[in-house]
Backbone as CSV, one residue per row, in Angstrom:
resi,resn,N_x,N_y,N_z,CA_x,CA_y,CA_z,C_x,C_y,C_z
1,UNK,42.297,42.411,54.019,42.236,43.797,54.459,41.874,44.680,53.271
2,UNK,41.496,45.907,53.575,41.118,46.810,52.506,40.419,48.028,53.066
3,UNK,40.247,49.067,52.250,39.562,50.269,52.715,38.082,50.016,52.955
4,UNK,37.464,50.940,53.641,36.049,50.827,53.953,35.208,50.795,52.686
5,UNK,34.094,50.084,52.756,33.097,50.041,51.675,33.599,49.355,50.409
6,UNK,34.491,48.384,50.549,34.971,47.660,49.371,34.475,46.220,49.322
7,UNK,33.610,45.827,50.246,33.022,44.494,50.183,33.781,43.415,50.925
8,UNK,34.576,43.803,51.919,35.365,42.809,52.664,34.479,41.790,53.373
9,UNK,33.389,42.266,53.991,32.550,41.382,54.803,31.956,40.257,53.972
10,UNK,31.333,40.608,52.850,30.684,39.594,52.018,31.694,38.586,51.483
11,UNK,32.830,39.075,51.039,33.853,38.181,50.497,34.398,37.259,51.587
12,UNK,34.632,37.812,52.769,35.171,37.007,53.868,34.191,35.923,54.295
13,UNK,32.910,36.250,54.319,31.904,35.250,54.681,31.909,34.086,53.696
14,UNK,31.923,34.407,52.413,31.927,33.352,51.398,33.179,32.484,51.515
15,UNK,34.323,33.133,51.718,35.569,32.378,51.826,35.577,31.507,53.080
16,UNK,35.118,32.059,54.199,35.113,31.302,55.457,34.260,30.051,55.344
17,UNK,33.129,30.164,54.659,32.263,28.995,54.491,32.927,27.930,53.626
18,UNK,33.763,28.360,52.708,34.419,27.409,51.809,35.577,26.677,52.499
19,UNK,36.280,27.347,53.411,37.515,26.763,53.954,37.417,26.411,55.438
20,UNK,36.218,26.540,56.027,36.090,26.263,57.454,36.759,27.319,58.303
21,UNK,36.532,28.567,57.943,37.201,29.661,58.630,36.387,30.267,59.756
22,UNK,37.079,30.956,60.645,36.462,31.788,61.668,37.070,33.178,61.547
23,UNK,36.227,34.196,61.595,36.662,35.559,61.315,37.045,36.275,62.604
24,UNK,38.261,36.806,62.626,38.713,37.686,63.700,38.643,39.108,63.164
25,UNK,37.770,39.915,63.731,37.583,41.279,63.250,38.801,42.137,63.581
26,UNK,39.288,42.849,62.570,40.404,43.777,62.743,39.842,45.178,62.522
27,UNK,39.008,45.611,63.452,38.289,46.875,63.310,38.141,47.513,64.684
28,UNK,38.643,48.717,64.826,38.664,49.383,66.129,37.296,49.843,66.585
29,UNK,36.290,49.855,65.709,34.945,50.290,66.093,34.001,49.124,66.345
30,UNK,34.213,47.997,65.665,33.298,46.865,65.817,33.375,46.233,67.200
31,UNK,34.402,46.559,67.965,34.514,45.976,69.311,33.451,46.526,70.255
32,UNK,32.829,47.662,69.907,31.952,48.347,70.858,30.493,47.929,70.714
33,UNK,29.887,47.627,71.845,28.464,47.306,71.891,27.655,48.584,71.668
34,UNK,26.494,48.418,71.042,25.617,49.558,70.823,26.017,50.443,69.668
35,UNK,27.051,50.054,68.939,27.498,50.802,67.765,27.427,49.855,66.568
36,UNK,26.229,49.663,66.069,25.985,48.656,65.039,25.799,49.259,63.657
37,UNK,24.908,50.248,63.571,24.544,50.793,62.262,25.680,51.622,61.681
38,UNK,26.227,52.523,62.472,27.265,53.422,61.972,28.588,52.753,61.689
39,UNK,28.777,51.543,62.188,30.011,50.800,61.909,29.832,49.755,60.817
40,UNK,28.605,49.632,60.292,28.297,48.570,59.320,28.679,47.209,59.883
41,UNK,28.332,47.000,61.150,28.664,45.748,61.835,27.953,44.580,61.142
42,UNK,28.627,43.440,60.991,27.944,42.277,60.411,26.651,41.979,61.154
43,UNK,25.623,41.643,60.406,24.311,41.393,60.999,24.308,40.086,61.782
44,UNK,23.242,39.892,62.558,23.102,38.637,63.308,23.071,37.446,62.362
45,UNK,22.427,37.618,61.212,22.357,36.532,60.239,23.748,36.208,59.680
46,UNK,24.528,37.236,59.388,25.878,37.009,58.866,26.764,36.347,59.918
47,UNK,26.620,36.764,61.155,27.440,36.197,62.225,27.014,34.770,62.564
48,UNK,25.775,34.432,62.218,25.321,33.053,62.427,25.903,32.110,61.372
49,UNK,26.233,32.650,60.205,26.799,31.819,59.145,28.209,31.345,59.484
50,UNK,28.979,32.238,60.104,30.391,31.973,60.381,30.724,32.533,61.763
51,UNK,31.478,31.818,62.586,31.882,32.382,63.878,32.705,33.660,63.699
52,UNK,32.348,34.689,64.466,33.068,35.957,64.457,33.656,36.216,65.843
53,UNK,34.780,36.909,65.868,35.445,37.226,67.126,35.831,38.705,67.161
54,UNK,35.967,39.238,68.361,36.334,40.634,68.622,35.289,41.602,68.088
55,UNK,34.036,41.209,68.204,32.896,42.081,67.939,32.065,42.128,69.217
56,UNK,31.654,43.341,69.612,30.843,43.521,70.827,31.554,42.990,72.070
57,UNK,32.797,43.391,72.263,33.551,42.936,73.437,33.849,44.067,74.420
58,UNK,33.440,45.291,74.099,33.647,46.431,74.979,32.404,47.317,74.983
59,UNK,32.130,47.943,76.136,31.141,49.010,76.183,31.785,50.272,75.633
60,UNK,30.988,51.206,75.091,31.584,52.385,74.454,32.341,53.304,75.403
61,UNK,32.118,53.164,76.714,32.872,53.965,77.677,34.272,53.403,77.923
62,UNK,34.507,52.177,77.473,35.777,51.507,77.742,36.767,51.737,76.604
63,UNK,38.015,51.452,76.894,39.057,51.632,75.885,39.373,50.308,75.197
64,UNK,39.942,50.429,74.024,40.407,49.267,73.245,41.570,49.758,72.401
65,UNK,42.711,49.144,72.562,43.928,49.623,71.920,44.507,48.569,70.988
66,UNK,45.541,48.976,70.259,46.250,48.018,69.411,46.846,46.895,70.254
67,UNK,47.315,47.231,71.453,47.864,46.199,72.335,46.783,45.212,72.762
68,UNK,45.576,45.724,73.060,44.460,44.836,73.393,44.164,43.904,72.225
69,UNK,44.140,44.491,71.024,43.855,43.674,69.844,44.880,42.558,69.682
70,UNK,46.157,42.901,69.752,47.203,41.900,69.551,47.089,40.784,70.582
71,UNK,46.873,41.164,71.837,46.757,40.153,72.899,45.612,39.188,72.619
72,UNK,44.441,39.729,72.270,43.275,38.881,72.026,43.423,38.094,70.723
73,UNK,43.955,38.742,69.687,44.085,38.066,68.397,45.046,36.888,68.484
74,UNK,46.163,37.065,69.171,47.114,35.960,69.309,46.467,34.768,70.007
75,UNK,45.711,35.050,71.056,45.039,33.962,71.775,44.010,33.281,70.879
76,UNK,43.223,34.079,70.162,42.179,33.518,69.306,42.761,32.687,68.170
77,UNK,43.858,33.146,67.608,44.489,32.386,66.525,44.831,30.979,67.001
78,UNK,45.431,30.894,68.183,45.771,29.584,68.729,44.547,28.732,68.998
79,UNK,43.497,29.345,69.551,42.286,28.588,69.858,41.616,28.069,68.590
80,UNK,41.551,28.908,67.567,40.901,28.501,66.318,41.692,27.385,65.645
81,UNK,43.013,27.534,65.611,43.841,26.490,65.004,43.748,25.178,65.783
82,UNK,43.564,25.269,67.102,43.451,24.045,67.903,42.180,23.275,67.575
83,UNK,41.189,23.980,67.003,39.949,23.320,66.578,40.043,22.835,65.131
84,UNK,41.244,22.938,64.554,41.480,22.555,63.163,40.615,23.364,62.211
85,UNK,40.443,24.640,62.560,39.762,25.574,61.679,40.747,26.663,61.269
86,UNK,40.316,27.527,60.357,41.226,28.501,59.763,40.936,29.897,60.312
87,UNK,41.876,30.505,61.038,41.671,31.886,61.482,41.804,32.849,60.306
88,UNK,40.851,33.770,60.186,40.862,34.767,59.117,40.794,36.151,59.751
89,UNK,41.803,36.961,59.529,41.838,38.330,60.030,41.228,39.229,58.971
90,UNK,40.137,39.899,59.320,39.374,40.663,58.327,39.060,42.043,58.885
91,UNK,39.417,43.094,58.144,39.058,44.430,58.592,39.853,45.507,57.897
92,UNK,39.736,46.715,58.438,40.378,47.856,57.804,41.169,48.739,58.747
93,UNK,41.364,48.305,60.008,42.195,49.084,60.925,43.640,48.652,60.712
94,UNK,44.313,49.386,59.829,45.637,48.966,59.375,46.666,48.964,60.498
95,UNK,46.496,49.855,61.478,47.417,49.875,62.606,47.418,48.536,63.334
96,UNK,46.252,47.907,63.427,46.162,46.615,64.104,46.874,45.525,63.309
97,UNK,46.684,45.539,61.988,47.414,44.582,61.156,48.921,44.761,61.343
98,UNK,49.362,46.012,61.293,50.791,46.283,61.427,51.303,45.851,62.801
99,UNK,50.505,46.105,63.839,50.923,45.728,65.191,51.070,44.221,65.324
100,UNK,50.175,43.475,64.710,50.240,42.016,64.802,51.416,41.465,64.009
101,UNK,51.692,42.074,62.862,52.764,41.582,62.000,54.146,42.017,62.473
102,UNK,54.243,43.269,62.945,55.554,43.837,63.260,55.836,43.972,64.747
103,UNK,54.813,43.794,65.585,55.028,43.927,67.014,54.715,45.319,67.518
104,UNK,54.746,45.464,68.843,54.411,46.716,69.515,55.577,47.169,70.377
105,UNK,55.554,48.451,70.713,56.526,48.965,71.667,56.275,48.360,73.047
106,UNK,57.346,48.144,73.782,57.213,47.656,75.158,56.704,48.783,76.043
107,UNK,55.626,48.539,76.769,55.050,49.543,77.655,55.244,49.105,79.104
108,UNK,55.400,50.064,80.009,55.680,49.722,81.403,54.445,49.220,82.133
109,UNK,54.701,48.506,83.224,53.607,48.121,84.114,53.126,49.352,84.869
110,UNK,51.821,49.443,85.050,51.228,50.597,85.719,50.842,50.215,87.143
111,UNK,51.202,51.077,88.085,50.811,50.870,89.476,49.288,50.957,89.564
112,UNK,48.612,49.888,89.996,47.143,49.910,90.018,46.565,50.988,90.922
113,UNK,47.266,51.353,91.995,46.768,52.416,92.870,46.822,53.767,92.169
114,UNK,47.882,53.991,91.404,47.984,55.235,90.636,46.889,55.290,89.583
115,UNK,46.670,54.178,88.898,45.611,54.131,87.881,44.247,54.427,88.499
116,UNK,43.946,53.782,89.612,42.646,53.981,90.257,42.473,55.421,90.721
117,UNK,43.538,56.004,91.272,43.446,57.379,91.764,43.200,58.364,90.626
118,UNK,43.886,58.177,89.514,43.696,59.067,88.369,42.290,58.934,87.798
119,UNK,41.810,57.718,87.687,40.474,57.513,87.124,39.390,58.054,88.050
120,UNK,39.635,58.044,89.342,38.668,58.622,90.277,38.621,60.140,90.160
121,UNK,39.726,60.741,89.754,39.772,62.203,89.613,39.048,62.693,88.365
122,UNK,38.993,61.847,87.326,38.446,62.300,86.047,37.033,62.865,86.156
123,UNK,36.054,62.151,86.733,34.697,62.715,86.778,34.570,63.931,87.682
124,UNK,35.514,64.105,88.602,35.454,65.236,89.533,36.108,66.477,88.937
125,UNK,37.300,66.298,88.362,38.080,67.440,87.883,37.910,67.711,86.391
126,UNK,37.580,66.672,85.624,37.399,66.855,84.198,38.676,66.646,83.411
127,UNK,38.504,66.346,82.120,39.639,66.021,81.257,40.566,67.209,81.039
128,UNK,40.010,68.412,80.925,40.856,69.571,80.620,41.832,69.867,81.752
129,UNK,41.376,69.707,82.989,42.275,69.954,84.118,43.394,68.914,84.164
130,UNK,43.049,67.659,83.884,44.077,66.624,83.844,45.037,66.846,82.674
131,UNK,44.512,67.376,81.577,45.374,67.683,80.433,46.364,68.778,80.799
132,UNK,45.903,69.776,81.560,46.808,70.837,82.010,47.908,70.266,82.903
133,UNK,47.541,69.310,83.734,48.543,68.640,84.575,49.550,67.885,83.714
134,UNK,49.055,67.235,82.667,49.939,66.503,81.761,50.935,67.440,81.091
135,UNK,50.485,68.644,80.735,51.391,69.612,80.106,52.587,69.909,80.996
136,UNK,52.367,69.879,82.303,53.447,70.201,83.222,54.491,69.111,83.375
137,UNK,54.111,67.857,83.108,55.050,66.748,83.326,55.469,66.049,82.036
138,UNK,54.637,66.130,81.003,54.929,65.460,79.733,54.387,66.321,78.598
139,UNK,55.053,67.440,78.319,54.528,68.372,77.305,54.435,67.775,75.904
140,UNK,55.298,66.815,75.580,55.241,66.199,74.253,53.926,65.447,74.077
141,UNK,53.558,64.638,75.067,52.286,63.917,74.988,51.110,64.878,75.006
142,UNK,51.217,65.943,75.792,50.122,66.914,75.869,49.857,67.559,74.517
143,UNK,50.908,67.788,73.744,50.728,68.360,72.411,50.052,67.374,71.470
144,UNK,50.291,66.092,71.670,49.734,65.071,70.783,48.289,64.711,71.132
145,UNK,47.897,64.956,72.374,46.600,64.488,72.861,45.640,65.656,73.012
146,UNK,44.440,65.508,72.479,43.422,66.555,72.580,42.961,66.694,74.029
147,UNK,42.698,67.930,74.482,42.250,68.128,75.870,40.952,67.411,76.216
148,UNK,40.182,67.011,75.205,38.925,66.305,75.468,39.027,64.820,75.104
149,UNK,40.215,64.267,75.298,40.450,62.840,75.048,40.858,62.193,76.372
150,UNK,39.891,61.922,77.245,40.229,61.511,78.615,41.034,60.226,78.706
151,UNK,40.754,59.252,77.835,41.437,57.969,77.961,42.929,58.085,77.667
152,UNK,43.279,58.824,76.638,44.700,58.981,76.312,45.410,59.875,77.325
153,UNK,44.701,60.873,77.853,45.280,61.712,78.912,45.619,60.858,80.128
154,UNK,44.652,60.035,80.539,44.879,59.161,81.689,46.043,58.211,81.438
155,UNK,46.123,57.665,80.233,47.198,56.729,79.908,48.559,57.401,80.058
156,UNK,48.703,58.603,79.501,49.986,59.301,79.581,50.332,59.661,81.023
157,UNK,49.339,60.102,81.793,49.593,60.464,83.189,49.967,59.249,84.029
158,UNK,49.277,58.134,83.810,49.572,56.962,84.633,50.953,56.402,84.311
159,UNK,51.382,56.515,83.054,52.738,56.094,82.712,53.757,56.968,83.433
160,UNK,53.534,58.289,83.389,54.488,59.195,84.039,54.501,58.994,85.551
161,UNK,53.322,58.903,86.165,53.260,58.760,87.623,53.842,57.421,88.082
162,UNK,53.750,56.401,87.241,54.265,55.082,87.619,55.766,54.944,87.400
163,UNK,56.305,55.689,86.431,57.700,55.476,86.041,58.586,56.707,86.168
164,UNK,57.969,57.903,86.206,58.764,59.117,86.194,59.290,59.470,84.824
165,UNK,58.828,58.749,83.801,59.271,58.984,82.430,58.082,59.316,81.539
166,UNK,58.280,60.167,80.525,57.181,60.486,79.609,56.825,59.297,78.731
167,UNK,55.600,59.291,78.244,55.104,58.186,77.434,55.967,57.949,76.203
168,UNK,56.420,59.026,75.549,57.177,58.889,74.305,58.476,58.116,74.495
169,UNK,59.015,58.120,75.709,60.283,57.427,75.936,60.147,55.917,75.826
170,UNK,58.912,55.421,75.869,58.676,53.983,75.736,58.282,53.597,74.314
171,UNK,58.220,54.580,73.427,57.725,54.329,72.075,58.847,54.448,71.063
172,UNK,59.889,53.674,71.248,61.065,53.818,70.389,61.592,52.495,69.852
173,UNK,60.738,51.497,69.766,61.198,50.230,69.200,60.183,49.135,69.391
174,UNK,59.815,48.472,68.331,58.790,47.432,68.415,59.372,46.136,68.965
175,UNK,58.562,45.451,69.760,58.945,44.139,70.276,57.764,43.208,70.115
176,UNK,58.013,41.941,70.318,56.911,40.981,70.312,56.385,40.650,68.930
177,UNK,57.224,40.743,67.895,56.770,40.432,66.544,56.281,38.991,66.454
178,UNK,55.171,38.796,65.780,54.616,37.458,65.573,54.759,37.113,64.096
179,UNK,55.761,36.318,63.709,55.902,35.965,62.294,54.794,35.018,61.866
180,UNK,54.069,35.390,60.815,52.989,34.550,60.291,53.157,34.460,58.779
181,UNK,53.174,33.253,58.266,53.391,33.070,56.834,52.078,32.729,56.136
182,UNK,51.075,33.485,56.470,49.780,33.294,55.828,49.703,34.125,54.558
183,UNK,48.740,33.754,53.727,48.472,34.599,52.561,47.786,35.872,53.037
184,UNK,48.150,36.971,52.415,47.656,38.279,52.833,47.044,38.978,51.626
185,UNK,45.739,39.177,51.690,45.015,39.771,50.573,44.604,41.200,50.914
186,UNK,44.702,42.072,49.936,44.236,43.446,50.086,43.291,43.764,48.932
187,UNK,42.073,44.175,49.265,41.136,44.611,48.227,41.510,46.025,47.811
188,UNK,41.694,46.206,46.515,42.174,47.489,45.993,41.160,48.024,44.985
189,UNK,40.511,49.158,45.280,39.509,49.704,44.355,40.164,50.277,43.104
190,UNK,39.766,49.762,41.966,40.301,50.279,40.703,39.626,51.584,40.310
191,UNK,38.360,51.736,40.695,37.573,52.911,40.328,37.329,53.739,41.590
192,UNK,38.144,54.777,41.800,38.025,55.577,43.023,36.708,56.342,43.081
193,UNK,36.226,56.794,41.932,34.962,57.534,41.937,33.810,56.617,42.332
194,UNK,33.872,55.385,41.899,32.847,54.423,42.312,32.887,54.209,43.825
195,UNK,34.084,54.146,44.391,34.204,53.998,45.842,33.622,55.208,46.557
196,UNK,33.879,56.395,46.032,33.324,57.606,46.643,31.796,57.561,46.641
197,UNK,31.210,57.126,45.521,29.748,57.024,45.447,29.232,55.966,46.413
198,UNK,29.937,54.861,46.481,29.496,53.775,47.359,29.524,54.211,48.826
199,UNK,30.521,54.978,49.199,30.601,55.482,50.569,29.400,56.360,50.889
200,UNK,29.043,57.259,49.962,27.889,58.133,50.179,26.597,57.328,50.243
201,UNK,26.451,56.371,49.348,25.235,55.544,49.335,25.122,54.712,50.608
202,UNK,26.241,54.203,51.069,26.207,53.396,52.293,25.823,54.247,53.499
203,UNK,26.314,55.480,53.548,25.958,56.336,54.679,24.479,56.694,54.637
204,UNK,23.953,56.945,53.447,22.515,57.212,53.333,21.703,56.005,53.798
205,UNK,22.195,54.808,53.496,21.513,53.596,53.965,21.566,53.509,55.488
206,UNK,22.679,53.904,56.076,22.783,53.920,57.538,21.750,54.863,58.144
207,UNK,21.609,56.039,57.548,20.621,56.999,58.049,19.217,56.424,57.943
208,UNK,18.928,55.787,56.819,17.599,55.200,56.630,17.358,54.018,57.564
209,UNK,18.435,53.415,58.046,18.317,52.241,58.920,18.250,52.599,60.398
210,UNK,18.289,53.902,60.714,18.136,54.307,62.109,19.396,54.768,62.805
211,UNK,20.373,55.243,62.058,21.624,55.684,62.671,21.401,56.824,63.658
212,UNK,20.467,57.719,63.346,20.205,58.840,64.261,19.743,58.334,65.623
213,UNK,18.883,57.335,65.625,18.427,56.760,66.885,19.557,56.106,67.658
214,UNK,20.455,55.446,66.938,21.610,54.834,67.593,22.479,55.901,68.248
215,UNK,22.670,57.018,67.557,23.460,58.115,68.109,22.811,58.693,69.360
216,UNK,21.493,58.886,69.307,20.794,59.440,70.477,20.919,58.509,71.681
217,UNK,20.822,57.223,71.437,20.951,56.259,72.535,22.342,56.326,73.160
218,UNK,23.346,56.533,72.346,24.701,56.654,72.873,24.861,57.930,73.688
219,UNK,24.306,59.026,73.194,24.427,60.296,73.907,23.717,60.257,75.254
220,UNK,22.722,59.393,75.386,21.972,59.293,76.636,22.652,58.399,77.667
221,UNK,23.730,57.735,77.282,24.424,56.861,78.229,25.157,57.701,79.272
222,UNK,24.932,57.464,80.559,25.634,58.221,81.602,27.146,58.008,81.508
223,UNK,27.866,59.092,81.509,29.322,58.983,81.509,29.967,58.923,80.148
224,UNK,29.187,58.716,79.092,29.766,58.661,77.749,29.810,60.064,77.164
225,UNK,30.968,60.455,76.641,31.141,61.778,76.060,31.713,61.666,74.653
226,UNK,31.699,62.787,73.956,32.274,62.819,72.612,33.775,62.577,72.633
227,UNK,34.401,62.733,73.789,35.837,62.540,73.885,36.278,61.108,74.054
228,UNK,35.345,60.205,74.335,35.729,58.809,74.480,36.204,58.244,73.138
229,UNK,37.136,57.317,73.223,37.734,56.745,72.015,36.683,56.225,71.048
230,UNK,35.687,55.536,71.560,34.673,54.939,70.688,33.926,55.990,69.884
231,UNK,33.704,57.157,70.483,32.890,58.176,69.834,33.677,59.052,68.866
232,UNK,34.960,58.769,68.730,35.741,59.471,67.718,35.740,58.716,66.392
233,UNK,35.036,57.599,66.344,34.925,56.845,65.093,34.199,57.679,64.046
234,UNK,34.542,57.448,62.793,33.913,58.183,61.692,32.400,58.010,61.743
235,UNK,31.683,59.105,61.594,30.229,59.100,61.651,29.713,59.432,63.032
236,UNK,30.336,58.874,64.043,29.910,59.133,65.417,30.396,60.502,65.879
237,UNK,31.632,60.831,65.564,32.152,62.152,65.920,31.255,63.245,65.334
238,UNK,30.916,63.100,64.048,30.066,64.096,63.399,28.642,64.042,63.943
239,UNK,28.194,62.854,64.347,26.863,62.719,64.926,26.716,63.475,66.225
240,UNK,27.736,63.443,67.057,27.693,64.221,68.300,27.618,65.716,67.993
241,UNK,28.349,66.153,66.982,28.301,67.572,66.608,26.897,67.966,66.174
242,UNK,26.247,67.084,65.437,24.884,67.362,64.961,23.894,67.398,66.118
243,UNK,23.873,66.342,66.924,22.859,66.239,67.970,23.105,67.196,69.129
244,UNK,24.316,67.738,69.228,24.573,68.753,70.247,24.285,70.156,69.737
245,UNK,23.861,70.257,68.463,23.458,71.542,67.912,24.562,72.340,67.256
246,UNK,25.765,71.766,67.129,26.867,72.495,66.507,26.667,72.652,65.005
247,UNK,26.064,71.641,64.371,25.851,71.660,62.926,24.448,71.147,62.636
248,UNK,23.980,71.396,61.410,22.668,70.923,61.006,22.740,69.545,60.379
249,UNK,21.583,68.961,60.044,21.565,67.594,59.500,22.275,67.458,58.159
250,UNK,22.145,68.461,57.294,22.805,68.360,55.994,24.324,68.405,56.148
251,UNK,24.801,69.282,57.041,26.247,69.358,57.257,26.755,68.092,57.943
252,UNK,25.920,67.513,58.810,26.283,66.234,59.436,26.558,65.186,58.367
253,UNK,25.631,65.045,57.427,25.829,64.053,56.371,27.078,64.365,55.559
254,UNK,27.237,65.628,55.187,28.376,66.014,54.366,29.695,65.730,55.083
255,UNK,29.758,66.089,56.364,30.999,65.874,57.119,31.291,64.388,57.306
256,UNK,30.249,63.613,57.572,30.449,62.185,57.800,30.913,61.484,56.530
257,UNK,30.301,61.820,55.402,30.701,61.211,54.131,32.134,61.616,53.790
258,UNK,32.447,62.896,53.973,33.805,63.369,53.697,34.824,62.667,54.583
259,UNK,34.501,62.524,55.867,35.421,61.860,56.797,35.627,60.397,56.420
260,UNK,34.565,59.745,55.942,34.694,58.347,55.536,35.565,58.226,54.295
261,UNK,35.410,59.147,53.362,36.266,59.134,52.175,37.722,59.385,52.547
262,UNK,37.943,60.274,53.505,39.311,60.531,53.957,39.894,59.297,54.642
263,UNK,39.052,58.589,55.391,39.496,57.343,56.017,39.929,56.337,54.958
264,UNK,39.118,56.186,53.910,39.461,55.249,52.840,40.795,55.623,52.194
265,UNK,41.017,56.910,52.031,42.283,57.364,51.439,43.460,57.004,52.340
266,UNK,43.295,57.187,53.653,44.369,56.825,54.590,44.619,55.319,54.586
267,UNK,43.540,54.555,54.488,43.700,53.098,54.449,44.474,52.663,53.209
268,UNK,44.191,53.295,52.091,44.920,52.970,50.866,46.393,53.342,50.995
269,UNK,46.669,54.448,51.674,48.061,54.841,51.898,48.789,53.798,52.739
270,UNK,48.120,53.312,53.783,48.698,52.247,54.606,48.989,51.016,53.747
271,UNK,48.016,50.620,52.939,48.187,49.415,52.126,49.331,49.572,51.132
272,UNK,49.442,50.764,50.573,50.532,51.009,49.628,51.886,50.874,50.331
273,UNK,51.931,51.290,51.582,53.174,51.204,52.338,53.487,49.822,52.857
274,UNK,52.544,48.887,52.705,52.748,47.519,53.191,53.088,46.558,52.056
275,UNK,53.562,47.088,50.936,53.870,46.231,49.794,54.948,45.207,50.121
276,UNK,55.835,45.550,51.058,56.899,44.616,51.425,56.400,43.507,52.347
277,UNK,55.124,43.574,52.765,54.571,42.560,53.660,54.024,41.351,52.901
278,UNK,54.230,41.304,51.598,53.766,40.161,50.824,52.285,40.190,50.509
279,UNK,51.705,41.393,50.412,50.279,41.499,50.107,50.002,41.087,48.670
280,UNK,48.870,40.433,48.487,48.350,40.152,47.150,47.200,41.120,46.919
281,UNK,47.382,42.054,46.004,46.371,43.076,45.751,45.346,42.544,44.757
282,UNK,44.082,42.632,45.129,42.999,42.113,44.307,42.026,43.237,43.961
283,UNK,41.522,43.270,42.725,40.582,44.331,42.332,39.257,44.191,43.080
284,UNK,38.932,45.186,43.890,37.750,45.091,44.753,36.468,44.898,43.959
285,UNK,36.408,45.482,42.771,35.177,45.426,41.993,34.967,44.074,41.304
286,UNK,36.035,43.310,41.113,35.925,42.097,40.305,36.351,40.822,41.031
287,UNK,36.790,40.947,42.270,37.338,39.785,42.964,36.254,38.750,43.251
288,UNK,36.621,37.485,43.158,35.726,36.369,43.479,36.409,35.479,44.511
289,UNK,35.620,34.682,45.197,36.194,33.769,46.184,37.229,32.865,45.531
290,UNK,36.968,32.447,44.302,37.899,31.550,43.611,39.284,32.181,43.464
291,UNK,39.332,33.515,43.405,40.624,34.189,43.280,41.466,34.030,44.540
292,UNK,40.808,33.761,45.665,41.509,33.629,46.934,41.808,32.185,47.304
293,UNK,41.177,31.254,46.618,41.226,29.868,47.069,42.517,29.134,46.731
294,UNK,43.252,29.580,45.762,44.467,28.875,45.392,45.444,28.793,46.551
295,UNK,45.516,27.646,47.182,46.426,27.455,48.310,45.870,27.915,49.632
296,UNK,44.646,28.502,49.632,44.112,29.004,50.893,43.395,27.935,51.678
297,UNK,42.793,26.961,50.957,42.077,25.921,51.696,43.022,24.767,51.999
298,UNK,42.623,23.991,52.990,43.496,22.906,53.433,43.217,21.645,52.637
């Protein structure tokens, strides 16, 4: 694990080839189809070198949560181990790592008729009207959820309509912890200014590689809005602002680079708080595959 733009992909590929590994992506944006350039998704050539999992498994209109990740990751770990290969969890969505290691809150079963009815109302009434309804029954969740975040609004409403209880009442204790005694590596940038430059350079490379075209294609998808979970990813959120005319191209770049740097800072904060998880911190600028191999291969 490690912050964005620290070289996780290249290092993981080299390590996987050495130890017979298969990579399970721990990234909340890589799951979405059609979001390749702005997420720095591993290329077809890289994915041909080593089996990858949890990439391109959702359309951008669909949701993907920490619970979805844990469910799929647990299954994949078992399948990979059954093939006598090594599962490797690689990515920077720290919430997913924490969910897999520490477990998730128990969530209630949702009445499928209630879910279907709420989802049928969304395109007719709009997210803001449903958000106003949420304020009346679960004001705590309404304060936490943006009025233009339809998926989270629907989730909170369906929980309340199915149980009569607010969403927060189910978020008070983790369950389902999966103890894993694997080695846990974190890439740690020693030179923060170098990381800042690398983030800017990588975004410029994305622009040169056709990121604007990717954004336009997403905006043209029927039913996809800036409020969908997938489009709140760094770079995409700012891209919608640009292509909708809210900001100009220079401000788009500036906002996207700034948001990516802020993301890296948050990721480092998460990693610092996970010191009790047995992480081995490695210098991102100098790490080699050999540094990871001691005891990692079978």
